[in-house]
C-alpha positions, 0 to 999 in steps of 0.5 A: 500500500505505501508503494502505491501511495508513493507512486500516486503522490508523484503523479499528483505532484507532477500534475499540480506543479506542471514542470516547475518543481524538481523533487525526489532523492538526490536532486539538489545539484539541479538547482543551478539549471533551474535557477538560470531560467529566472535570471543572471543575478540571484540573492540567496536568503538561507536558514542560518542553521549550522546543519544546513551549511553543506546544503548552502555550499552545494547550492552556491556551487551549482549556481556558479557552475550554471553561470548565475552570479550570487549578489551580496557576497554569499547567502544572507540569513533568513528568518527565525522560527515562526517568521518574526515580522522584523526578519521580514523587514530585514530581508526587504532591505537586502532585496532593495540594497542588492537589486537582484534579478531574482530571489532564492529562499533556502530553508524551511517554511519560516525562511520561505514565508519571510522571503515571500513577504519581504518580496511584497514589501520590496516591490510595493513599499512605495504604495505601503511600507506596512506589512499589515496592508497585505494580510488577508486574502488577495490583497497583494494581487489587488495592489500589484494590479493597481500599481502595474508592478511585478514581484521578483521571481522566486526560487524556493529550495525546501529543506524540511518536510513540513509546511509545503511553503515552497508550493503555496500561496501562503506567507505566515508572519508573527508579531512577537510583541503580541504573540500572534501570527497572521497570513498573506494568502495570495497566488502572487506569492507562489514561488515561480520555481521550487526544488526539494531534495528529500535527502536534505531532510536526513539531517533535520533535528528530531523535533523539526521532523515531527513538527513537520510531519504533523503539520503535513497531516494537519494540512491534509486533514483540515482541507479534507474536512472542509472539502466542498462537494464540487472538489470532494473527490479531488481533495480526497485523492490528495489528502488521503494519499498524504495522510497515509504516507505520513502516518505510515512512515513517521515512527520509522523516520524517528527510528532511523533518520537516514532511512531514505524510503521513509524520508521520501514518504514524508517529503511526498506526504507533506508536499501533498499537504501543500497541494491540498491547501492550494485546492482548499483551506485549513481551518480551526486547528491552524487558526488556534495555532496562530495564538500559541506561537510563543509556547509551541511550534506550529506543527505541535499546536496543530497536533494538539488541536485537530482531535478536538476540532474533529469532535466538533466537526464530527456530525458534518464530516461522516464521509471524511471520518470513515475514510480517515478512520480506515487509514488509522486502523490499517496502521494500528492506531485504532481498532474500530470498524468505521462502519460500526461507529457513527456521529459524534462517537466516530469523531471521538474515536478518530480523535483518540487515534490521532492522539495515540500517534502523538503519544507514541512520538512524545507529543502532548495531547492537551494544551495544559501539557505545554510549558507556559500555557495559560488562560491568556492563550485561550483569550488570545485565540478567541480574539484572533478568531474574531479578527477579519484578517483571519476570517478565512479560517472560520469560513473554511470550517466544515461547520462554518462560524462567524465572529458572533458564534465564536464564544459559544462554540469555539470557547468549549473546544479550546477549554476541552483542549486545555483539559483533555475532556471531549465531553465539553465540546458542543456540536451545532 
């Protein structure tokens, strides 16, 4: 079954990216031939982690071999975890100072998201130098059309099986002062080209590997939960293939970080998560995770929250839950027969199976298990859910909410996540 899923994943990604994406094992040396399609002078913004230095060196050599000039004297530092907004403004100055033909973002989601946002500021700063102008859906395209400007071409070189940032229209940026993450959602920021050599992930720290795996599950799961009827079959194919690959191989990667077959599976699975969020949207768990950036990673926050949202959504997503439950049953995370359990109870059983995977890899299953968690995080999450710039997450829910319903229905979900008690969640 996993081999079939890998083959299916490759076909789906090839169809989605239409020749603009080079992915697989041992493909990093193709970076130069891809980059020269975008221009002669590249500005490299790279994750500065020591474990990535050999990768940066290989990229630099590949660019030089293909006649691409590297401006700025070498790779310049990317963003810290969760893309703090001051890092975005710093990268904007690199772009304005060095005037490249195109940009290269080398790193995981935080650095790629930062370069996407910095590209917007460097291009449209004369219209508005405030990043808040571009948060929300379609705001960048609106300003590009009004000004007649174009973003710098962007090559994203992914280094972590995680967010799928190298394939998507999303740029997540955090304001560390208030501990809140916000989103640019716009087709204009999708990288023009992307490269992901899955062997790069051999060196990922254990914590980053797990965060990435659960982020990929969250993308597939949330989009599938919220699938509309006209896109249901398409999303089902993408999401279930991604979930199957990730849940089958996550524990195996932890046991042997250099297991190429397992690393490839996680790369393909999380890439499908990126594909999924280009077809549909994430919702509840992602929305709540934006308010937990000061105490936990994004993937870990989604791993905690998705079981509780699953129970809330359960009556509205019976088709989805039966299919997800069957995958979880096949990998031994639950023994339930999805044809024998229905309604809210099916949601609880799937939620418990999801928590079982989290427990096996040492992830928390309640917010109370996260060091630093307090009541103010619940208050912040409820306030964020009412923010118009984040309303897409409420609308994407299979049980859509508006700001007037947040306190009645979302508050019990958050309190359940804090206590671990599914019983206090209210279904609509």
